[in-house]
Residue, then its C-alpha position, 0 to 999 in steps of 0.5 A: m902454165i897448165g893452169y893457164y891452159l885449163d883456163l883457156a880450155r874452159r873458155s873455149l868449151r863455153r864458146n860452143v856449148a852444143l859441140t862440147i856437150l856432143m863430145i862429152l856425151a860421145i865419151a860418156f856413152g862409150v866409156g859407160a857401155s865399156m865399163t859396164t861389160l868390163t866390170v861384169l867380165h872382171v867379176l866373173s873371171a876373177d881369181p876366187i882364191p888369190g895367192k893359193s889358186d896355183q896350189l890347189y888341184y882338182v883330181q880326175l881319174d877314169p875307172r869306166p869300162v873299156d867300151g867306148y874308150k878313145e885315146g886322149e879323151e877327158p877322164l870322168y868329171q868327178s870321182t867315185r866314192q871309193d877312189a875319193e875315200t881311198l886317196v884321202r886316206a892315203k894322204q899323199a898330198e899336203r891336204q886332201v878333201l872330198m866333198t859334195g853339195g847338199g841341202a838340209a832342213i833347219e829347225s830354228q830355236q827362235v820363236g816365230v821362225d819356221p823350219f827352212n832349207v839351206e844349201a850345204r856342203w858335206a866335206s872332209a876336215d881339210f876343206f877349211p884350211m885348204f880353202d882358207v875359210p875364215f872363222v868368227a867363232g870356233g873352228p873346223w872339225t877334225a879328221e878324227d870327227d870324220d872317222a867317228k862320223a861325229r854329229v858336228v857342224v860348222l855354220a856360216k855367219p848368216l845361218a848362225e844369226k838367223v837360228f840363234g841371233t848371235t855367232d857365239v854359238v860354239g858348243r850349242t846344238i842345232r837340229v838338222e833334218s831332225n838330228e841334233m848336231r853340235v856346232v863347232g865353228v862359225t865361218d865369217t862371210w865367205f862365198p867365193t866367186p866363182h864357186f870353183f870347188d864345185l861347179n856342179t852345183g853352180a858357178y855363181g850365186v851359190k851360198e852354202l850356209l851349213y857344213a858337216p862331215f861327209s861321213t856323217s852326211r852319208e850315215l844320216k842320209f842327208g840330201r845331196n845335189g849335183s849330177m851323178n853318172c853311173w855306168n853299171s846298175h847298182q842297188d845303192p849308187e852312193a855305196l862305197g863300191a858303186p860305179c858312180e861318179w859324184i864326188q869332188l876331190w881336191v888336193e893341195l900341192s905347194t910346189e911344181a915338184k909336188r904336183a909332178d910327184y902326185y901326178e905320178y902317184l895317181t898314174a901308179y894308182s890307176r895302173a894298180e887298180k887296172e891290174a886289180g881288175r877294177y879299172h879297165r882303161p889305161p891310166n887317164v889322169r888330169l890334175r888342174n889348178v883352180m884357174e886351169w879348172l875354171e878355164h877348162n870348164q869355160v866358167v865365164p859365159n860366152d855372152a859376157r865376152l861377146q858383150m865386152w867386144i861389142s861395147l869396145g867396138f862402140l867405144l871405138v866408134c865414139l872415139i872416132n866421132t870425138v876425133g871428128l868433132l875435135l878436129t872441126k872445133f880446132m880447125r875453126r879456131s885457126p885464126e886464133i891459133g895463127v895470132r898466138r903463133a905470130l905472137g911467139a907461141s910454139k907448136k908445142s905450147i899450142f899442141t899442149q893447150l889443145l890436148v889439155e882441152a881434150g883432157m877436160i872433155g874426158i874428165v867430164g865425160g868420165v864422171l858422166g860415164l861413171l854414172l852411166a856405168w852404175l846405171g848399166l850395172w844396176a840393169v845387169r843386177h836386175q837380169p835373170t842371170p846367176y851372176a846378176a848380183l855380183a855386178e858391182l863397181d869396185t874401187q879398181m874398176l872405178l879408177a879404171t873408168f876415169g882412166l879410160a875416159v881421160i886416155t880415150s879423150l887424149l887419144a881422140g885429141v892427139l890428131p886434132a891437136w897436131r893438125g891445129c898446131q900446124v896452122t901457118p901464122a902468115l896465111q891466117l894473118k893475111s886472110h884476116 
């Protein structure tokens, strides 16, 4: 029976090509605009580390002077070096990592490749297992390497291939800022989006290619990037006891009970530091997991949300126009419907037939809408925004595009189909 309805729908659509094209275009433009903005929002708001984002927590403390204190205000955005190193050594969490962003000059060993700069990350050893960083060769350095300030590095796959022409480089040396560093591992492609573990260096489009122990980076005076906030003058703001916040501190806690225990530990730590005279404010602790941290920092741009709502509004307008066009089309066919009703067709069969016709419009509109969405995403990728390169239509959004087109057309067809199946056979036969 569905095949019969499809054939009837095909014939009906061919009888009035102009009206059919208008309905298809209305669906296509509405779906294309909506899926473009929804895809961008989907990419920007994605969980950057699925399955583990509720176990990783960003640590915030508040060692600032009492001047300007307001109860309930946010603590420092980052940690001081003294707090970060003390908490990492204490090992009160399952894993803990301190880090900062950086940059370094690399000297390639391939002929014809000039020295070049790369973005880097200076971190402690737990960085790799904590964030599930994949490796294609070797592995991370150890906590002993952190303590020894070992001259070791982990390279990202693109950097290994650029410098050596291969990823089989474990044990070889690379010159970083004129220092010989031994390669202990090569990571597979791993550029989490958003760059959740250090929003300070950018939320999108950050591609760090070199990793080295934080302790080594400080001893060799490697360059760092990101903000630094100091509340007292100090000769060296990066020194261990400097009153400056510039380090990101993350911990891994697999259960809510462990999170509660660690929160209490941080509160007790803050209280002890206040009694020792180093802290001056009451304990002010925050412990947010990955998604909470992203939400707190409003990582998804407001313009992306606004564009989504505007495009959905446009889709609604297209839906209303399609309803009007379908209603016009179906009511013009009242004589035909009246004859079918007189010959024994039920209201249900008429309703189904008309809804199938609306569904066909949705399928064709969906294909065209998909092409328009691809075009829209291509335009987004050429915009001067940090997240432009991420605007890609994945399988999930591809299926969503077709689903949205079909559902939209069926919704648009419900009222016209219902009105169409209410045609009274006697009136139509009498008038003709």
